[in-house]
Phi, psi and omega in degrees: 000335178307320184300302184294326179298312183301313180299320180300307176306310182299318182288328167299318176297313181295320177302313179295318177303305182305321176298313182294311180294327170303318182292318180305309185298312189296304181291322173302317177298313178297316179292321176304312183301316180297331177282315186281314191244162176222138181281150179209144175253127185272119192276351178228172178260034177286341177259012175295144005266005180300308183222127177269165177300132175075005169298145177261128176241165175251120181239136184277132182289120177222163170280145185302334184286350180272000186279140181233158176308143181089344180295150169257120182243156166262121186219166177214120179231145184287331179297326186272336183147174184278346189245157175304149177225159179242119178218171172260138177283122178250327177224154173247176181306136179091346175295143167251119184255119187232149178208135001228165172273179188299333178274008180073031185249158178272159170225145173239117182056032176091355178269117178286132181267126169265124187240091188280349184272356177290155163305139186305322191273356184262142165267181190295332177192143172286340182236140179280155176195162172215129186212149174248121182300121175302156179298138176078019181225168185233138177260121192242140177219151175272156186285334173266085190300323184282001181218040184229122170267103189224214189295335178295336182281337188253017189293340180268359176287165182299334184268002178054042174085354183266147177258155173301144178300330184293341179291333182288129182245343185194162177236138182286124179258323186203164174262125184258331184209137012282164181299333182287340171251015180293137183153166180281153175271138182278150179271130183283129189286342183296343180260356191296325181280346178282150180310135185089341172065204178244166184275158178267145178298153177286185182276027180300318180302305178300329178287324184287320176296322178295312183293323176288325179290321173298321179287322179295319184294319174306305183294317180297317175299323180284332180283342183303313182306303175305313178300323183288322185290324186285324179291326177288321176300312178296323180288328181286320180298312177309307182306313185296321184289322178295320179295324179297316179295313179300321180292325182285335178285000000 
C-alpha cells in the first residue's frame, strides 16, 4: 500500500504546485496587461481596413518620445477635437512629407512609401500637399485616406497639421474585437530604412502566453484529483475481483 500512497502524495503535491503556478501566471498576466495596456473602441472607419469602425483595440501605454513612423497611436489634441483619436504616424519632427507622385504615393524625406495597409481603392491622398513637420511633432494620417480627417485638414494651423508628441497616450498593438479581426498589428517595413527605424511590439504576446499557460496548469492540476480517485477506485475494484476469484478457487 505504501507505493500507491506515496505516489498519491507526490501527485497531490505536484497538482498543488501546478495550480499555484497556474494562478500566478494567469492572474499575473492579466494584472500585467492592465498596467501596460488600455482598451479603446475606434468610433470611425478612418483607419480601415487596418481597424474597422467600433473595433476594440489594445493600446500600450507609452510616452510620446517612444513613437516611431508607422505606429498607430491613440492621441488627444484640442485643435482636433475633445475625444481621443486613432491615426497612423507618417512623419516625425524635421521630416518633409510630400504627396503625391505619378503613382499617387507619399514620400518622406524623398523616400517613397509603399503603403500596403491602405484601402485598395485609395491613393495616398486625394489632394496634393507638401509640408515639413515641426520639431517635437507628428504628422498623422488615417489608413482610409478618402474618409479620414487627419493632418491634411490642419495644414494651415500653426503646427502645420502635426500634433505634439505629448498628445500621444498609447500605441495600438492589437485588435481584440471582433474575433474575426483579432490579431497583432504589423509594423510597416516601408518606414524601416528611415532614421529611427520602426518600433518593436509590446509584451502582449508574452502576456497572452502567460494567461493561456496559467489556465492550462490550473485545469491540469485541478483535474488530477478526480482522475486519481477514479484510478484508485478502479484499482480497488480489480483487487477485490482478484480476491474474490482467489477465495472461490
